C-alpha positions in Angstrom: 0.2 -0.1 0.0 1.3 3.2 -0.9 1.1 6.5 0.7 -0.6 9.7 -1.1 2.8 11.0 -2.6 3.5 7.2 -3.9 5.9 6.2 -1.0 5.5 2.8 0.9 5.5 2.9 4.6 8.5 1.5 6.3 7.6 -1.9 7.4 9.3 -1.5 10.8 7.0 1.6 11.8 3.8 -0.2 11.6 1.5 0.0 14.6 1.7 -3.7 15.1 5.4 -3.5 15.1 5.6 -0.9 17.9 3.0 -2.9 19.9 5.3 -5.8 19.5 8.4 -3.9 20.6 6.4 -2.5 23.6 5.6 -6.0 24.8 9.2 -7.3 24.6 10.2 -4.1 26.7 7.3 -4.3 29.3 6.4 -8.1 29.8 3.1 -8.7 31.5 3.1 -8.5 35.3 3.5 -11.8 37.0 0.9 -12.9 39.6 3.4 -12.2 42.5 3.9 -8.6 41.1 0.2 -8.2 40.6 -0.3 -9.3 44.6 2.8 -6.9 45.8 1.1 -4.2 44.2 -2.2 -5.0 45.4 -1.1 -5.2 49.0 0.9 -1.8 48.6 -2.5 -0.3 47.8 -4.5 -2.3 50.3 -2.1 -0.9 53.3 -2.4 2.6 51.9 1.2 3.4 50.7 2.0 6.0 53.1 1.4 3.6 56.0 3.8 0.8 54.5 6.2 3.6 53.5 6.2 4.5 57.5 6.6 1.2 58.5 9.7 0.3 56.3 11.4 3.6 57.5 10.7 3.0 61.0 12.3 -0.7 60.4 15.1 1.0 58.8 15.7 3.4 61.3 15.9 0.8 64.2 18.1 -1.2 62.7 20.4 1.8 62.0 20.1 3.9 65.0 18.7 1.8 67.9 20.6 -1.4 67.5 23.8 -1.8 69.1 24.7 -4.9 66.9 27.4 -4.5 64.0 25.9 -3.7 60.8 28.0 -5.5 57.9 28.0 -5.2 54.4 25.4 -7.9 53.9 23.0 -5.9 56.4 23.9 -2.4 54.7 22.9 -3.8 51.5 19.6 -5.2 52.9 18.6 -1.7 54.5 19.6 -0.2 51.2 17.1 -2.3 49.4 14.6 -1.6 52.0 14.8 1.9 51.2 14.8 1.4 47.5 11.6 -0.5 48.0 9.7 2.4 50.4 10.9 4.9 47.4 9.4 2.7 44.9 5.9 2.4 46.8 6.1 6.1 47.2 6.4 6.3 43.7 3.6 4.3 42.9 1.3 6.4 45.2 2.4 9.5 43.5 1.5 8.1 40.0 -1.8 6.6 41.3 
């Protein structure tokens, strides 16, 4: 099929192709991912964020236990989790 000026459309620029590319980059959510999103929403994200921050702060500031690299990495992951949850709350 040609355009009005006689040019043929690029085979790589069709709507079908764009949809296929999007599905490659954004695969459907797994059941566990959906459950996590539902759980975060059900608890109201601010409460969950507050709880994660509290646990983080207790571990760092109120504990007399040595915190090694593994523990530091875990606390950093907790921080990343609450930041992601805050982002979900902002977008919805």
